[in-house]
C-alpha positions as MATLAB code, in Angstrom:
seq = 'MIEERSRELRQAEKGAIISIIAYILVSIVKLAVGNLANSEALRADGLNNVTDIIASVAVLIGLRLAQKPADEDHRYGHWKAENVASLVTSFIMLMVGLEVFYSSITNLLSGNTQAPDFVAAIVGVVSAVFMYGVYFYNKKLSQKVNSSALLAAAKDNRSDAWTSIATAVAVLAATFNLGWIDSLAAVGVAVLILKTAFDIFKDSVFSLSDGFDQTLLTDYTERIENIVGIEEVLNIRGRSYGANIFLDIVVAMDPQMTVARSHQITDEIEEMLRLNCGVFDTDIHVEPSE';
ca = [
    -113.788 -241.665  -11.677;
    -112.311 -238.521  -13.233;
    -112.028 -240.232  -16.631;
    -115.606 -241.494  -16.336;
    -116.867 -238.002  -15.531;
    -114.952 -236.521  -18.476;
    -116.516 -239.106  -20.763;
    -119.980 -238.132  -19.515;
    -119.255 -234.461  -20.170;
    -118.200 -235.286  -23.724;
    -121.545 -236.994  -24.219;
    -123.334 -233.959  -22.782;
    -121.700 -231.822  -25.472;
    -123.951 -233.514  -28.050;
    -127.026 -232.078  -26.349;
    -125.526 -228.573  -26.287;
    -124.666 -228.793  -29.990;
    -128.195 -229.958  -30.852;
    -129.616 -227.023  -28.868;
    -127.386 -224.586  -30.762;
    -128.497 -225.925  -34.149;
    -132.167 -225.953  -33.094;
    -132.069 -222.386  -31.789;
    -130.312 -221.097  -34.907;
    -133.056 -222.580  -37.080;
    -136.043 -221.384  -35.021;
    -134.599 -217.903  -34.381;
    -134.018 -217.309  -38.126;
    -137.539 -218.465  -38.980;
    -139.204 -216.503  -36.165;
    -137.357 -213.253  -36.842;
    -137.960 -213.492  -40.590;
    -141.653 -214.406  -40.315;
    -142.135 -211.969  -37.433;
    -140.950 -209.086  -39.619;
    -142.874 -210.224  -42.699;
    -146.065 -211.019  -40.775;
    -145.761 -207.901  -38.591;
    -145.798 -209.843  -35.302;
    -143.960 -208.178  -32.454;
    -144.583 -211.164  -30.181;
    -142.959 -213.535  -32.678;
    -140.013 -211.167  -33.118;
    -139.583 -211.009  -29.336;
    -139.716 -214.803  -29.188;
    -137.090 -214.941  -31.940;
    -134.819 -212.632  -29.949;
    -135.353 -214.893  -26.960;
    -134.075 -217.794  -29.073;
    -131.031 -215.733  -30.095;
    -130.107 -215.476  -26.424;
    -130.641 -219.229  -26.190;
    -128.010 -219.712  -28.914;
    -125.538 -217.764  -26.801;
    -126.609 -219.675  -23.690;
    -126.116 -223.038  -25.420;
    -122.696 -221.964  -26.708;
    -121.772 -220.946  -23.162;
    -122.910 -224.372  -21.912;
    -120.813 -226.071  -24.604;
    -117.733 -224.027  -23.686;
    -118.317 -224.735  -20.008;
    -118.606 -228.480  -20.638;
    -115.323 -228.492  -22.554;
    -113.437 -226.372  -20.034;
    -114.734 -228.558  -17.212;
    -112.914 -231.532  -18.743;
    -109.499 -229.919  -18.287;
    -107.446 -231.794  -15.674;
    -106.391 -230.271  -12.356;
    -103.254 -228.127  -12.367;
    -101.218 -226.050   -9.911;
    -103.751 -223.217   -9.952;
    -106.856 -225.445   -9.952;
    -106.261 -228.269   -7.490;
    -109.914 -229.315   -7.610;
    -110.010 -229.262  -11.402;
    -112.005 -226.979  -13.707;
    -115.468 -228.368  -12.958;
    -116.885 -224.956  -11.995;
    -116.503 -223.756  -15.590;
    -120.108 -224.924  -16.077;
    -121.301 -222.576  -13.325;
    -119.294 -219.636  -14.688;
    -120.780 -220.207  -18.155;
    -124.279 -220.168  -16.652;
    -123.536 -216.902  -14.847;
    -122.376 -215.252  -18.083;
    -125.498 -216.531  -19.824;
    -127.755 -214.958  -17.191;
    -126.244 -211.508  -17.854;
    -126.738 -211.881  -21.617;
    -130.368 -212.912  -21.156;
    -130.916 -210.009  -18.763;
    -129.779 -207.427  -21.330;
    -131.918 -208.889  -24.130;
    -134.936 -209.218  -21.833;
    -134.694 -205.549  -20.836;
    -134.432 -204.511  -24.484;
    -137.520 -206.513  -25.508;
    -139.442 -205.231  -22.479;
    -138.568 -201.597  -23.255;
    -139.496 -201.758  -26.945;
    -142.774 -203.586  -26.227;
    -143.881 -201.111  -23.552;
    -142.965 -198.218  -25.851;
    -145.146 -199.600  -28.649;
    -148.065 -200.164  -26.268;
    -147.922 -196.649  -24.839;
    -147.524 -195.010  -28.246;
    -150.349 -197.044  -29.766;
    -148.007 -198.334  -32.468;
    -149.692 -201.729  -32.726;
    -150.891 -203.579  -35.818;
    -152.583 -206.943  -36.224;
    -150.078 -209.611  -37.332;
    -150.544 -212.146  -40.109;
    -151.998 -215.567  -39.262;
    -148.842 -217.343  -40.496;
    -147.032 -216.080  -37.370;
    -149.284 -218.293  -35.220;
    -148.473 -221.343  -37.342;
    -144.752 -220.717  -36.927;
    -145.236 -220.480  -33.151;
    -146.995 -223.858  -32.962;
    -144.435 -225.630  -35.181;
    -141.568 -224.148  -33.148;
    -143.191 -225.332  -29.908;
    -143.449 -228.928  -31.150;
    -139.874 -228.829  -32.433;
    -138.425 -227.461  -29.180;
    -140.349 -229.995  -27.102;
    -138.580 -232.722  -29.060;
    -135.212 -231.120  -28.273;
    -136.246 -230.837  -24.601;
    -137.053 -234.541  -24.259;
    -133.765 -235.522  -25.907;
    -131.630 -233.260  -23.718;
    -133.513 -234.181  -20.546;
    -132.941 -237.885  -21.145;
    -129.267 -237.310  -22.001;
    -128.689 -235.054  -18.968;
    -130.055 -237.738  -16.650;
    -127.882 -240.364  -18.312;
    -124.643 -238.378  -17.949;
    -125.623 -236.496  -14.753;
    -125.015 -233.025  -16.194;
    -126.663 -230.141  -14.354;
    -125.683 -227.728  -17.128;
    -127.369 -229.835  -19.802;
    -130.432 -230.292  -17.583;
    -130.656 -226.509  -17.269;
    -130.409 -226.263  -21.062;
    -133.213 -228.834  -21.348;
    -135.434 -226.787  -19.036;
    -134.671 -223.771  -21.206;
    -135.785 -225.820  -24.248;
    -139.073 -226.578  -22.486;
    -139.691 -222.965  -21.464;
    -139.064 -221.910  -25.061;
    -141.673 -224.417  -26.220;
    -144.175 -222.960  -23.753;
    -143.271 -219.427  -24.867;
    -143.849 -220.359  -28.508;
    -147.300 -221.728  -27.662;
    -148.182 -218.559  -25.747;
    -146.914 -216.477  -28.648;
    -149.043 -218.449  -31.121;
    -152.169 -217.932  -28.993;
    -151.461 -214.205  -28.671;
    -150.836 -213.828  -32.399;
    -154.046 -215.700  -33.186;
    -156.011 -213.376  -30.915;
    -154.296 -210.341  -32.388;
    -155.400 -211.267  -35.912;
    -158.963 -210.325  -34.856;
    -158.048 -206.631  -35.085;
    -156.600 -206.642  -31.558;
    -153.029 -205.697  -32.375;
    -152.310 -204.558  -28.824;
    -152.550 -208.205  -27.661;
    -149.509 -209.027  -29.798;
    -147.476 -206.280  -28.119;
    -148.753 -207.344  -24.725;
    -147.581 -210.900  -25.457;
    -144.148 -209.480  -26.298;
    -144.087 -207.950  -22.801;
    -144.896 -211.384  -21.369;
    -142.052 -212.951  -23.328;
    -139.689 -210.276  -22.006;
    -140.792 -210.995  -18.431;
    -140.157 -214.714  -18.999;
    -136.647 -213.949  -20.304;
    -135.929 -211.808  -17.249;
    -137.255 -214.449  -14.844;
    -135.171 -217.192  -16.474;
    -132.104 -214.954  -16.329;
    -132.691 -214.312  -12.610;
    -133.168 -218.020  -11.847;
    -129.957 -218.958  -13.677;
    -128.092 -216.126  -11.942;
    -129.352 -217.199   -8.506;
    -128.395 -220.858   -8.992;
    -124.972 -219.956  -10.410;
    -124.105 -217.569   -7.588;
    -125.306 -220.100   -5.005;
    -122.936 -222.741   -6.386;
    -119.995 -220.396   -7.011;
    -120.261 -219.074   -3.426;
    -120.055 -222.691   -2.145;
    -123.704 -222.864   -1.174;
    -124.958 -226.398   -0.558;
    -128.309 -228.088    0.075;
    -128.645 -228.660    3.834;
    -131.063 -231.573    3.347;
    -128.356 -233.462    1.465;
    -125.886 -232.928    4.303;
    -128.458 -234.269    6.756;
    -128.986 -237.350    4.584;
    -125.225 -237.954    4.291;
    -124.834 -237.617    8.068;
    -127.527 -240.219    8.776;
    -126.003 -242.658    6.308;
    -122.508 -242.243    7.773;
    -123.648 -242.689   11.373;
    -125.237 -246.025   10.405;
    -121.794 -247.428    9.558;
    -120.383 -249.678   12.270;
    -117.504 -247.990   14.070;
    -118.718 -244.410   13.637;
    -119.546 -242.804   16.974;
    -120.691 -239.469   15.585;
    -120.354 -237.102   12.629;
    -118.811 -234.023   14.238;
    -118.847 -231.823   11.143;
    -119.740 -232.093    7.473;
    -119.386 -229.532    4.694;
    -120.245 -229.785    1.022;
    -119.339 -227.960   -2.180;
    -120.469 -228.392   -5.769;
    -118.099 -228.136   -8.709;
    -120.407 -228.350  -11.685;
    -122.350 -231.567  -11.119;
    -119.615 -232.967   -8.850;
    -120.037 -233.027   -5.077;
    -117.036 -232.610   -2.760;
    -117.398 -233.316    0.975;
    -115.254 -232.498    4.013;
    -116.198 -234.728    6.959;
    -115.022 -234.997   10.555;
    -116.043 -238.215   12.352;
    -115.522 -239.469   15.890;
    -114.316 -243.059   16.502;
    -113.208 -245.155   19.455;
    -109.762 -243.829   20.559;
    -108.633 -247.440   21.164;
    -109.305 -248.409   17.565;
    -106.257 -249.262   15.441;
    -105.171 -246.945   12.651;
    -105.717 -249.756   10.161;
    -109.329 -250.259   11.269;
    -110.157 -246.535   11.270;
    -108.666 -246.262    7.781;
    -110.822 -249.166    6.634;
    -113.938 -247.423    7.955;
    -113.099 -244.177    6.154;
    -112.762 -246.192    2.953;
    -116.219 -247.635    3.621;
    -117.610 -244.113    4.015;
    -116.071 -242.931    0.740;
    -117.330 -245.985   -1.152;
    -120.834 -245.696    0.306;
    -121.121 -242.006   -0.569;
    -119.770 -242.578   -4.066;
    -122.048 -245.515   -4.916;
    -125.249 -244.480   -3.100;
    -125.103 -240.684   -3.244;
    -122.966 -239.925   -6.286;
    -120.377 -237.996   -4.254;
    -117.336 -237.273   -6.410;
    -114.679 -236.728   -3.722;
    -114.622 -237.084    0.089;
    -112.008 -235.816    2.543;
    -112.396 -237.455    5.984;
    -110.715 -236.483    9.240;
    -110.910 -238.804   12.270;
    -111.181 -237.528   15.860;
    -111.153 -239.697   19.026;
    -114.545 -239.860   20.710;
    -114.924 -238.728   24.298;
];
């Protein structure tokens, strides 16, 4: 199963590389046209895409580090490298978002706003269509290889497409001698960057601190207790290492049951959780029932 998971992560790398190339292209175009067409919103969107380059590189590094085998210092492997990469990305996005927010507010308050050129709106629309294509590709690939990091990158692709559309609309409105709308749109882009950074930070910290979805534990418990021979699930704990789920389970069985039979049942539990729930590793302890 470890080799299969490593193979899936290698496939997920393709999506990260495509995101990097896509963001390099759109950020260069947006920053160049934003400066030439005097569109602060398009420049802010371009800076957003620069952070996306860094985020995609972090995802790529995380995917590669996660493939390293377990060693003496990492008995569970290096799967959490994906989560660490996401945490680093959230800090980078936070700094850029604050910078864009500050400069946009400063321009609004000082009245330093000018109507942008119409070409900036065209660039926004084309970028939105392009990034939606990247989103659909990465979403499909992430589902195929079960990569949470790539799925997060795909959602980032989609939010960037939405941001580009909003930027295009704002630029179009600003061309009607309403330059302040362009700066106001830049503030909106900054807020979106900050919100995305917070969401990534929250999810990363939740996983790195061994947080786990309680509804999943309830579902696992019900499935286990339906297996013949299981009296009760006394305790169950879950951890996520990247997209891999590790479970620690304590079950109660008939104290008169043979060791061979109890071992067979624990094998049934592991196989059921692996096939039906996608659980990567399960550690089961057996207690005699009262």
